[in-house]
N, C-alpha and C positions, 0 to 999 in steps of 0.2 A: 880123970881126963874129961874135958868138956866136949859138947857136940857143937858142930859148926854148920852153918847153912852154906851149901855150895850152890852158886847160881847155875841155872840150867838154861840152855838155849831152847826156847819153845817155838822158834820160827819154823814154819812148815808143818807143824803137828796138827794144825787145824784143817788140814786137807782131808777131804773125804776120799777122793781118788787122787791120783798124782796130778791131774790137770784141773781138778775142781777145788777151789777154796770155797768157803761158805758164801762169800760175796759172788763169786762167779757162778756157783750153783744156783743161787737165787736169780741172778740176771738171766741165766740160761733158761730157767723155768718160766720167767716172765716172757722172754722171747718166744718160747715154745707155745705159751698160751696165746700170744698175739698171732702166731702162725697157725694155731688151731682154728682160729676164726676163718682164715683163708682155706684151711682144709675142709671145714664144713661147707663153705661156699662151693668149692670145687667138687666135693662129694655129691652135692645136689645136682651138679652138671655132669655127673658120671666121669669126672676127670680126677680120680683119687691120686694117681701118681704125681700129678702136677701139684696138688694140695700138699702132699707129703714133702715135695721139694721145697715149697714155700715155707712149710713148718720147719724144715731143717735149716734153711737159710736164716730165718728169724732166730732160731735157737743159736746158730753160730754167731750172729751179730750180738746176741745177748751175752754169750760167753766171752766174746772179744771185748765187749764193753766192760765186763767185770774182771777180766783176767790180764789183758795185755797192758804192758807198760811201755812207755816211749823210751827207746834206747838213747844213750848219750853218744852222739857222733861229733867228734871234734871238728870236722870240716864244716858243719852247719851251726851257725851261731844260735839258732832257735832252740836246738836240742840241748845246748849247754845250759839253758835256763830251765827247761822242763824235763830234762833227761831223768829217767827213773821214776817218774810219776805215772800213776795209772790213768788210762784214757778217761775213765769215769770222773775223776777229779777235775781234769782239764775241761771236760765238757760242762760239768756243773759250774765251774768258775766262769766259763764263757757265757752261759745262760744268765748267771747272776749279773755279769758285767753288762750284757745287753739289756737286762731288765732295769738296772739302775741308771745306766747311761751317764755316769760321772767318771771323770778321770782325775786322779790326784797326781800332781807332779811336785817334785822336790826341787827347790831352787836354793842352791848354796849361796849364802850371803857372806861377803867378805867384810871382816870387821877391822 
């Protein structure tokens, strides 16, 4: 009798905790590092709770940038095109588009 390879679904196994994928963990850490700059500024002004709040908000923005995907809503035509894509990919495509400033259109020719 031979041995056979049985494919296995690995989706979701790269999660460290339930809400953190590797990408969202990295973006959360980057957001927290940016927020820690504000924490240091507010600590020097003896306003540590405000600095911790800024750090938490930046970490939350980082997590959202890395983890949240745009839902597909049938009533909105925009979400039909980008539904299911992560926010990070949409923002990077927007930045690339703004940088290049070129738009290509397809014109169907009748023969």
